[in-house]
N, C-alpha and C positions, 0 to 999 in steps of 0.2 A: 829982373827983380821979382822975387817970389815971396808974396805975402803969406801970412798965416791962412791956411785953408784954401789957398789957390792951387789949382792943379795944372800941370803942364802936360802937353801932349807930345808923344814921341813923333818924330818925322814919319810921314807916310811911306816914303821909299828911301831906303839907304842902300847904295850900291854894295852888293856882296852880302847884305844882311838876309837872314832867313825869314824876316817878317814882311817881305815885299807884298804890298796889296795889289792883287790882280783884278778883283771885281768887288764892288760894294754897292748894295742896294738895301733898302729896309728888309731885314730878315735874312739876307743872303750875303755872306762874306767869303771870298776866296783869297787866301794868301798862299804863299809858297809852302807853308807848313800845314795849314788847316783849311778845311772846307766846312763852313757852318751854315746850316739852313734851319732857321727857327731856333729850337732848343737843342737840336742835334748837331754835334760837332765831330768831325772825323779827321784823323791824321792823314794827310795826302799820301804819305809813304805806305800806309796800310791799305790803301784802296787798290784793288786789282780787278781785272776782267770787266772794265767799264763797257756798257752797251746802252744804246738808246732804243726805245720802242714807243709805240703809241698805246695809250691806256685803254680802258674799256669804254664802250660807247655809253652815251647818256642813258641812265636807267629809265627816264620818262619816255624817251623816244623808243627804246626797245620795248617797253610795256605797251605803248600805243600801237606799234607794229604787230606785236603778238596778239593783242586783243582784237584789232581790226582783222587780221588774217583769220583768226579763229571764228569770228562772227561771220565773215564772208564765206568761209568754208562751211559753216553750219547752214547758212542760207542756201548754198549750192547743193549740199546734201539733201536738205529739206525739199528743194525744188525737184531734185532728181527722183526722190521717193514718192512724191505726190503726183508726178506726171506733169508738173507745171512747165517743164522744159519743152514738151512737145507742142504746147499751145503758144509759145512765145514767137514774136515776129523777128525779122532780121534786125530791125532797129533795137529791139529789146536785147538781142544777143550782143550787139555792139556796145550797148550801155552796160550790160552785165560784165563784158570783158574789160571795159574801161574801169569799172568799179573794182574789179579784182586786181587791177594794177595799183590800187590805193595803198596797200602796205609798202610796196616798193617806193612810191612817192613819199610816204611818211618817213621811210628810212633815209632817203636822200635829203629831205628837208631837215630832219633831226640831226644829221651829220653836218649840215651847213650851219644850223642854228647853234648847236653845242658840239663842236668837233671834239674827238677824243683828245685828252691831254698828252703832251709829250712827256716821257718819263726817262730818267737816267737811273740805271741800275748798276750795281757793282758789288763785288765781294769785299766785305770788311770783317776781319778777324774770323774767317772761316764760315761766314754765312752770307747769303745773298740779301742785299738790302736795297730798298727804294731810296736813293739818295736825294733825288729832286724831281719834282713834277710841276709843269707849268702849262697853262693854256696859250700863253703868248710865245709864238715860235721864235721871235727875235730874242727875247730874254733868255729862252732856253738855249739858243745857240751861243749867246754870249757867256752864259754860265758854263756850258759844256766846254767851250774853247778855253776859258780861263782855267778850268780844272785840268784840262789836258796840258796846258802850259805849265801848271804847277807840278804835274807828274813828270814832265820833261826836265824841269829844274831839279827835282829830287833825283831823277835817274842819272843826270849828267853832272851833278855836283854843285855848280855855281850859277849865279844869275849874271851873265855877261852878255851884252848885246854884241853879236859877232860883227855887225857892220860898223858899230861905233868904235870897237877896239881894233879894227883892221887899219893898217896904213894904206892910203890910196896909192895906186900905181901912177907914177909920173914918168914920162919918157925922158931919156938922156938927151940933152941938147948940146 
């Protein structure tokens, strides 16, 4: 019964239909025909040369490493020119060496704290486009696999589960 103003929803999956839903989360929808992320929507048939990469490192962590390394380098140069390195004890050299490892430690902590995002790139209508980016590795894998399934469906023509459509083998008795 359809009242005035009431809206009906189409079924989510219809065998053989081109609108089969493969993945849906807020802001991300992958169907057999379309890949939609936010406001951007792409036809799956037009996507080629898909590749995954890691994005750039966190800008704050990179700046912290650069500033710390430059400051420590400046201190080392200043100590070298003033002759302060000749008056240092063995313990002071060990402490100075440990302090010079600080930029590497900051880089490791920054990558653990804010790892680079996973990115999905592809060619769409003749230009390379960032299709999807996520910090969550699990979500990124699910979206990537769904898009690859959608491409396979477009390449081979129809959406038929090969195991469900096959007749099982039974021995003759």
